[in-house]
N, C-alpha and C positions, 0 to 999 in steps of 0.2 A: 835277329833282325838287324840289318846293317844299312846305313845311309851315308852317302857321300854328298856333301854340299858342293855344288858346282858353281852356283851364282848367288850372291847376297845383295846385289844392287837393287835400288828402288827405281821409280819412274824417271828420276833425274840421273842420267849416266854419270859415273865417277871413274876417273882414270884408274886402271888396274883392277877393276871389278867387273865380273860378268853380271848379267841380270838373272832373275829368279829361275832356278833349276835345282832339283834334288834327285839324285839317282839312288834308288832303293833296291835291295835284294830281299824279296819277300816270297816265301813258298817256292824257292828255287827259280824265281822269275826276276828279270831285270826290268824295273818299272821306273820311268822318268816322269817325275811330277813337275810340270811346267817346263817351258822351253824359251826362256828369254834370249836376248842377243848374246852371242858368245858361247852358247851351249855346245856348238859343234867343236870349238877349239878345246873345250874342257874334256869332251869325250875323246878327242884325239890324244890329249895329254895322258889320259888313262889307258890308252892303247886299246880302246874298245874296237872289236871287230864288227864288220857290217851286220852279221847275224846275231850279235850278242844281245841287243836290246829287244825286249819282248813287247812292251806296252808303253805308250805315252799317254799321260793324263794332263789335260789343260784345265786349271782351276777356274780361270775367267779370261776374257779376251782383251785385257789391257796389254799394250805392246811389251811391257817389261816382263810379261809372263808368257807371251805367245809369239813374239816377233821372230824368234829363232826357228820356228817350226818349218817354214818353207825351205830354209837353208839346210836343216837337218834332213828333211825328206830328200832334197836334191843330193846331199852327200851320200846317203844310203843307196840311192839309185846309181850314182856314178861309181860307188865302191863295188857294185855288183851284188847287193843284197838279194837273197833268194827266199828267205824265210818270211812268212806272213807277219805283218806288223799291225797291231790293233791300236787305234787312236781313239781315246774317249774325249769328247768335246762337250762344253757346257751349254751350247746353244745349237740351233738347227744344223744338223750335219751337212745339209745341202749348201749352207753358207761356207762351211769349211772347204768343201770340195770346190766350190766356186773360187774361193781364195787361192787354192793351189792351182787351179786351172788358169787363173789370172797371171800366175807366175810361170805359165807354160809347163807346169808339172802335171802331165797327163798320165793317168794310171796305165794306159795302153803301152807306155814306154817302159814301165817298170818290169823287172824280172821277179818282183815279189807282189803278193796280194796285200793291198792296203784296205783294212776294214775300219771304217769310221762309224763309231757308235755313240749314242747319247750317253752322257756320263752316268745317268741313273741305271744303265745296264750293268754297271759295276756291282750293284747289289746282287745280281743274279750270277756273277762270275765266281770262280773259286780262288780269286786273288786275295780275299780277306780285306778288301778296301771298301769302306762305307763313305759315300759322299754326303755331306751335310750342307744344305743351302745356308748361305749367310747373306747379310744385308749390305755388303761392300759397294754394290753398284746402284743402290736405291737412289742416290743423289742425282742420277741421270734421268730419273723418271719423267720430269717435266719436259726436258729437251726431246726425249724419244716420242712423247705424246704430241708435242708441238709440231714436229716435223713428220709425224706418222712413220717413224722408222721401224724396222723389224728386229731391232735389238731386244733381247729378252731379259736383260738385267740380271742374269744368273751368274752367281759366283759361289764357289764351294770351298769348304774345308774338308779334311779327310781323316777318318779314323782307320788305322791300319793294324790288323791283327795277324800275328804269326806265332803259332803255338801258344805259349802262355804270356806273350808280351803284347802290349798295346802302345801304339805311338800315335800322336796327332800331328799333322801338318796343317796349320791354320790357313796357309796362304794369306792373302790380304783380308783384314777384318777391321771392323769398327769397334767391336766389343766381343765378349766371350759368352754371351747369353745363349747362343745357339748350341754351345758345347757343354752346357751345365750337366746334362745327364751322363756325359762321357768322361769328364775330367777326374772324377774320383777313382777311376780304375785305370788311369793312364800311367805308364812307366816313364815315358819321356815325351816332350812336346817341342816342336819347332814352331815358334810363335812370332808373328809379325809384331815388331816393336817400334814401328814408326807411326802407325795409324792409331794404335791403342793407347789409352791413358795409363798413367802410372798406377792409378788405383786398381785397374783391371789386372795389370801385371802383378801387383802386390798380392792379389787374391790367389794367384797360382802358387805363391811361396808357402801358403798355409795348407796346401792340399797333400803334401808329402810326395810330390812327383820327384822321382830320382834325378832326372836331368831336364833342365829348362834351357833351351837354346834360343836366344833372342836373335831374330833374323830380319833381313830386308831393311837394314838400316836401324838406327836407334835414336830416339829423341834425346836431347840434352838432359831433360828432366830424369828420364829413366837411367841414362848413363851415370849421372851424378848419384842417384840413389844406389845403383849397383856398386859404385866405387866406395861409397860411405858405409854400406851395410855389409859387404863382403859375405854374402849369403852362399852357403855351400850348394853345389849342384846347379848353379846358374852360370852360363857362359855366353859369350858373344859368338855368333856363327862366323866361321872362317872358311874361305873357299879352299877346297881340297881336303878338308877335315873329314875323317871317317868316324861315324858315330855308331856304336853298338848298343842296342837296347835289350 
């Protein structure tokens, strides 16, 4: 199982960093998890061809995880993609199609079939990807209710299985409670280190996980702890880095 970190930036843009995106090769499929700003440039740097990408999975609809999606769809269209592309989205698929149409990205213009599916459909696929709902967007509940918006407050982490290896991509999280049943059998984890407390990150160090990659920025507290502790198997995510689990 192989992963290439394309973007590590958080919601506040930083010069020289792309926003959230991880390209994975699982079960002979190229799967892109999240598509923040700058993802298209990273794929071009990797010399990805128009038909190479098989699946896109969006963990939640924050801009740093999804704002690059219209540009990526447009690039694939203009490059002449012909292969079916499956896009898994966390909220109503009709809203995603409306978003693309707002950018004048009409499927009738494409030479490829774009399938937009609910993220829970991943459980029925052969990709070995299990989405797990997390509480990252719960803080918006009062605003959504107040203005009677159709946002669904859905945000996901992912457990990815390929043969005998298990990897977790947490995306943005507030804690690790939703992954308790999964973490004891994980070989490597790419974990959000900007929203999570040090105590939650410390808990991972005691589970025997071979590789812990701290992603999406890192708090000063966690950075200081890592520098002082020098724990084996813990590393800071670097864009362009290829990880094998």
